Structure formats: structure tokens, C-alpha cells
C-alpha positions in Angstrom: 20.9 17.6 102.0 20.2 20.5 99.7 20.8 22.9 102.6 24.1 21.2 103.3 25.3 21.6 99.7 24.3 25.2 99.8 26.3 25.7 103.0 29.3 24.0 101.5 29.1 26.1 98.4 28.9 29.4 100.3 31.8 28.2 102.3 33.8 27.5 99.2 33.0 30.9 97.8 34.1 32.5 101.0 37.4 30.5 101.0 37.9 31.6 97.4 37.2 35.2 98.2 39.6 34.9 101.2 42.4 33.4 99.2 41.7 35.7 96.3 41.9 38.7 98.6 45.1 37.4 100.1 46.6 36.9 96.6 45.4 40.3 95.4 46.9 41.8 98.7 50.2 40.2 97.9 50.2 41.3 94.4 49.1 44.9 95.4 51.7 44.9 98.2 54.4 43.8 95.9 53.5 46.3 93.3 53.2 49.0 95.9 56.5 48.1 97.4 58.1 48.2 94.0 56.5 51.5 93.1 57.4 52.9 96.5 61.0 51.7 96.3 61.3 53.2 92.8 59.9 56.5 93.9 61.8 56.5 97.1 65.0 55.5 95.4 64.6 58.3 92.8 63.8 60.9 95.4 66.6 59.6 97.7 69.0 59.6 94.8 68.1 63.1 93.9 68.3 64.4 97.5 71.5 62.4 98.1 73.0 63.7 94.8 72.3 67.3 95.8 74.0 66.8 99.2 76.8 64.8 97.8 77.4 67.3 95.1 77.4 70.2 97.5 79.8 68.5 99.9 82.0 67.3 97.0 82.0 70.7 95.5 83.1 72.3 98.9 85.7 69.7 99.5 86.9 69.8 96.0 87.2 73.6 96.2 89.2 73.5 99.4 91.5 70.8 98.1 91.8 72.6 94.8 92.5 75.8 96.5 95.1 74.3 98.8 96.8 72.5 95.9 96.6 75.6 93.7 97.9 77.8 96.5 100.9 75.5 97.1 101.7 75.4 93.4 101.1 79.1 93.0 103.1 79.9 96.1 106.1 77.9 94.8 105.8 79.4 91.3 105.4 82.9 92.7 108.3 82.4 95.1 110.5 81.2 92.3 109.6 84.1 89.9 109.8 86.6 92.7 113.2 85.4 93.8 114.6 85.6 90.2 113.2 89.1 89.7 114.4 90.1 93.2 117.9 89.0 92.4 117.8 91.0 89.1 116.5 94.1 90.8 118.9 93.7 93.7 121.9 93.3 91.3 120.9 96.4 89.4 120.5 98.4 92.6 123.9 97.1 93.8 125.6 98.0 90.7 124.0 101.4 90.6 125.0 102.1 94.2 128.5 100.9 93.6 128.9 103.1 90.6 127.6 106.2 92.4 123.8 106.5 91.8 123.5 105.4 88.2 126.7 106.9 87.0 130.4 106.3 87.2 132.3 108.7 89.4 135.9 109.6 88.4 138.9 111.3 89.8 139.2 114.8 88.3 142.2 116.6 87.1 143.5 119.4 89.3 141.9 121.9 86.9 138.6 120.1 87.0 138.6 120.2 90.8 139.3 123.9 90.9 136.6 124.5 88.3 134.0 122.5 90.3 134.8 124.3 93.5 134.5 127.8 91.9 131.0 126.8 90.5 129.9 125.1 93.7 128.1 127.5 96.1 128.6 125.6 99.4 131.2 128.1 100.5 128.5 130.7 100.5 126.5 128.9 103.2 126.6 130.5 106.7 128.3 128.8 109.6 125.9 128.4 112.5 127.3 127.0 115.7 125.9 123.5 116.6 123.6 123.6 113.6 125.6 124.1 110.4 129.3 123.5 111.0 132.5 122.2 109.2 131.2 118.6 108.8 128.1 119.9 107.1 130.2 122.0 104.6 132.4 119.0 103.9 129.4 116.7 103.5 127.6 119.0 101.1 130.6 119.6 98.9 131.2 115.8 98.7 127.6 115.2 97.7 127.6 117.9 95.1 130.9 116.7 93.6 129.4 113.2 93.4 126.4 114.4 91.6 128.7 115.9 89.1 130.4 112.5 88.7 133.6 113.5 90.6 135.0 111.4 93.4 135.5 113.5 96.6 136.8 112.4 100.0 135.5 113.5 103.3 138.6 114.3 105.5 138.7 114.3 109.3 141.5 116.4 110.8 141.9 115.4 114.4 143.3 117.8 117.1 144.3 116.9 120.7 140.9 118.0 121.9 138.7 118.2 118.9 138.8 118.2 115.1 137.8 119.7 111.9 136.3 118.5 108.6 137.5 119.3 105.1 137.5 117.6 101.6 140.0 116.3 99.1 140.3 115.2 95.5 142.7 112.5 94.3 143.5 114.4 91.1 144.9 112.5 88.2 147.8 115.0 87.6 148.6 116.5 91.0 147.7 113.6 93.3 145.7 114.1 96.5 144.8 117.7 97.0 143.0 119.1 100.1 140.5 121.9 100.3 138.8 123.9 102.9 135.1 123.6 102.0 134.1 126.8 103.8 136.4 128.9 101.6 137.6 126.7 98.8 141.2 127.4 99.8 144.0 124.8 99.3 145.1 123.0 102.5 148.4 121.1 102.9 147.8 119.3 106.2 150.8 117.8 108.1 150.6 115.7 111.2 152.3 117.7 114.0 151.7 121.1 112.4 149.1 123.7 113.4 146.1 123.5 111.0 145.9 127.2 110.5 149.4 127.2 109.2 148.5 124.5 106.6 145.9 126.7 104.8 147.0 128.6 101.8 145.0 131.9 102.3 143.3 133.7 99.5 145.2 136.9 98.4 145.0 139.6 101.0 143.9 137.3 103.8 145.8 135.7 106.6 144.8 133.3 109.3 145.3 134.0 113.0 146.2 131.3 115.5 142.8 130.0 117.0 142.2 130.1 120.8 142.3 126.3 120.9 145.1 123.9 120.0 144.7 123.0 116.4 147.8 120.8 116.2 147.1 118.0 113.7 147.5 114.6 115.4 145.8 112.5 112.6 144.3 112.8 109.1 141.6 110.4 108.2 140.6 110.1 104.6 137.1 108.8 103.9 136.0 107.9 100.4 
């Protein structure tokens, strides 16, 4: 019997050890799971935060850039439009007034004085290179630079034409001039042009080899 009791006692101890081990396993497993979850959560949170922050920063930058671009574009367009209108208006006024100054119709005396001082008539006529239209153009430009309104005149012949200039003087009305010589011209439709030029003292015009009958006079301001 004594041997039986000993066996039962040993068996009980073994059972206690078994259940105790299982209990300790459960406790240890639970504690390990808790600790592992905590450490894993913390690490996962840290890793996730870094990835999320990077993604969010990138997305936020693009969204911010897009929104900022749209707002900046609209604001810039508005400001640019207003400044463009102002600049265009000033340029338009400047162009209309004659390059930053107001051009005027001169008196007859002012026109004569200008032509005497202008040196365009001293230029050399070169066939197909520097001809009557160039003389007229240069005198008009020089007059405008002096604040005087000058007209470019086209004298049309049956088979050609000629270019001169004119001033609408405030006291003598429209007065024509030959820009190559500064001589006064009184063109009349139906009349030969060479007969319309008032030659300088001691000089007379000969009839040209072509028909210079005036068929039209075009005044261009």
C-alpha cells in the first residue's frame, strides 16, 4: 500500500507540474504576445508614420503647388492684364501724338526755315537705290522729328509717278515742295509736272523724255 501511495503522490506531482507548466506557458505566452504587440505596434507605427508622412508630404506638395499655381496664374494674369493695358495705352497715345511729342502744322515761314536747315536735298540721286520716294520719306521723317506735320505726296503720271512733300501751313494752306531741291511746286491735274515747279533763280526745267502729265495727286499724312 505504501508503494501505491507513493505512486499516487508522484503522479499528483507530475500533474501539478504539467498544469503548472501549462499555466506558466499561458502566462508567458500572453505576456510575450502583449510585449510583442506593443513593440510591433510601436515599430509599425514608426515605419508607417514615416511612409505616410513622406507620401502625404509629396501629395500635399503637389496639391499645394497645383492650387498655388492656379491662384498665382489668375493673380498674375490679372495684374499683367492691367499693366499691359496701361503700357499699351501709353504706347498708343505716344504713337498717335508722333513718338512722344505732338506734331503741329507749321506756318509758311517755319516750313521754309525747316527746309533750308534740312540737308536731305544734298543727298545724291541713285537710280533704283535712292530715288524720289526716298527723298520724300526722309524729309517727312526729319520734319516729324522736329514736331512738324509733313505729308508724303504721290504725283501720278500716265505711265509712272513721282514723290514730293507738302505742309498744310497755318497761314498759306497746303504748300508743296520738291524734296530733292526744296523748290515750291504747284501741281495741277492735267498739267505737266515740270511746268508746276517754281525753279530757283537762274534755273529752268526742261521737258523730260517721258510724259509727266499729272493724272492724280495723292496726299498721305
